[in-house]
C-alpha positions as CSV (number, residue, x, y, z in Angstrom):
1,X,32.8,40.1,209.4
2,X,33.3,43.3,211.3
3,X,31.5,46.4,210.2
4,X,34.1,48.4,208.7
5,X,31.8,51.0,207.7
6,X,31.4,52.0,211.2
7,X,33.1,55.4,212.3
8,X,34.7,53.7,215.0
9,X,37.8,51.6,214.0
10,X,37.3,47.8,214.4
11,X,40.2,45.7,215.7
12,X,40.4,42.6,213.8
13,X,43.1,39.6,213.6
14,X,44.9,39.1,210.3
15,X,46.9,35.8,210.1
16,X,49.9,35.9,207.8
17,X,53.1,34.0,207.3
18,X,52.9,32.2,210.7
19,X,52.0,35.4,212.4
20,X,48.7,37.0,214.1
21,X,48.3,40.9,213.5
22,X,46.2,43.0,215.2
23,X,44.8,45.4,212.8
24,X,42.5,48.3,213.4
25,X,40.3,48.7,210.4
26,X,37.8,51.4,209.2
27,X,36.0,52.7,205.9
28,X,35.4,50.8,202.9
29,X,36.8,51.6,199.3
30,X,38.8,50.5,196.2
31,X,42.2,51.8,197.9
32,X,44.0,51.0,201.1
33,X,45.7,53.6,203.4
34,X,48.0,51.5,205.2
35,X,48.9,53.3,208.5
36,X,52.5,51.7,210.0
37,X,53.6,52.9,213.4
38,X,57.0,53.0,214.3
39,X,58.8,52.5,217.7
40,X,57.6,53.0,220.3
41,X,54.1,53.7,219.0
42,X,51.1,51.6,218.6
43,X,48.4,51.3,215.9
44,X,46.2,53.9,217.9
45,X,48.7,56.6,217.2
46,X,46.7,56.9,213.5
47,X,43.2,57.0,214.8
48,X,43.0,60.9,214.4
49,X,43.7,60.5,210.6
50,X,40.8,57.6,210.3
51,X,38.3,60.2,209.8
52,X,39.9,62.0,207.0
53,X,41.1,59.0,205.2
54,X,37.8,57.4,205.3
55,X,36.1,60.4,204.3
56,X,38.2,60.3,201.3
57,X,36.9,56.9,200.3
58,X,39.8,54.6,201.8
59,X,39.8,51.7,203.5
60,X,42.0,52.3,206.5
61,X,44.4,49.8,208.1
62,X,46.7,50.2,210.9
63,X,48.3,47.1,212.3
64,X,50.2,46.6,215.3
65,X,53.8,45.5,214.5
66,X,55.3,42.4,215.7
67,X,55.4,42.3,219.5
68,X,52.9,45.2,220.0
69,X,49.3,45.1,221.0
70,X,47.9,41.8,220.3
71,X,50.1,41.0,217.5
72,X,52.4,37.8,217.9
73,X,55.6,38.2,219.4
74,X,58.8,36.5,218.3
75,X,59.8,33.8,220.6
76,X,63.3,34.6,220.5
77,X,65.3,37.6,219.5
78,X,67.1,35.5,217.0
79,X,64.0,35.1,215.0
80,X,64.1,39.1,214.3
81,X,67.9,39.1,213.4
82,X,68.9,40.2,210.0
83,X,71.5,37.8,208.3
84,X,74.7,39.9,207.1
């Protein structure tokens, strides 16, 4: 298990729903601060906020969304389309 108490974010791979997500983690606590990036950013955009959130007692997660960083990429565009 990575040392999430480290001041430096630790990359982890989290599996869920058939996907592999690269997640930067830091801190520990009873509450989760989930930092989600938008297009065209990546999880590292949240690194400047990690020390504050960790200092407030949060466990901080910043996942890379599908297709970014080391997170799984869709095999085809069809898998990301919404049904209307």
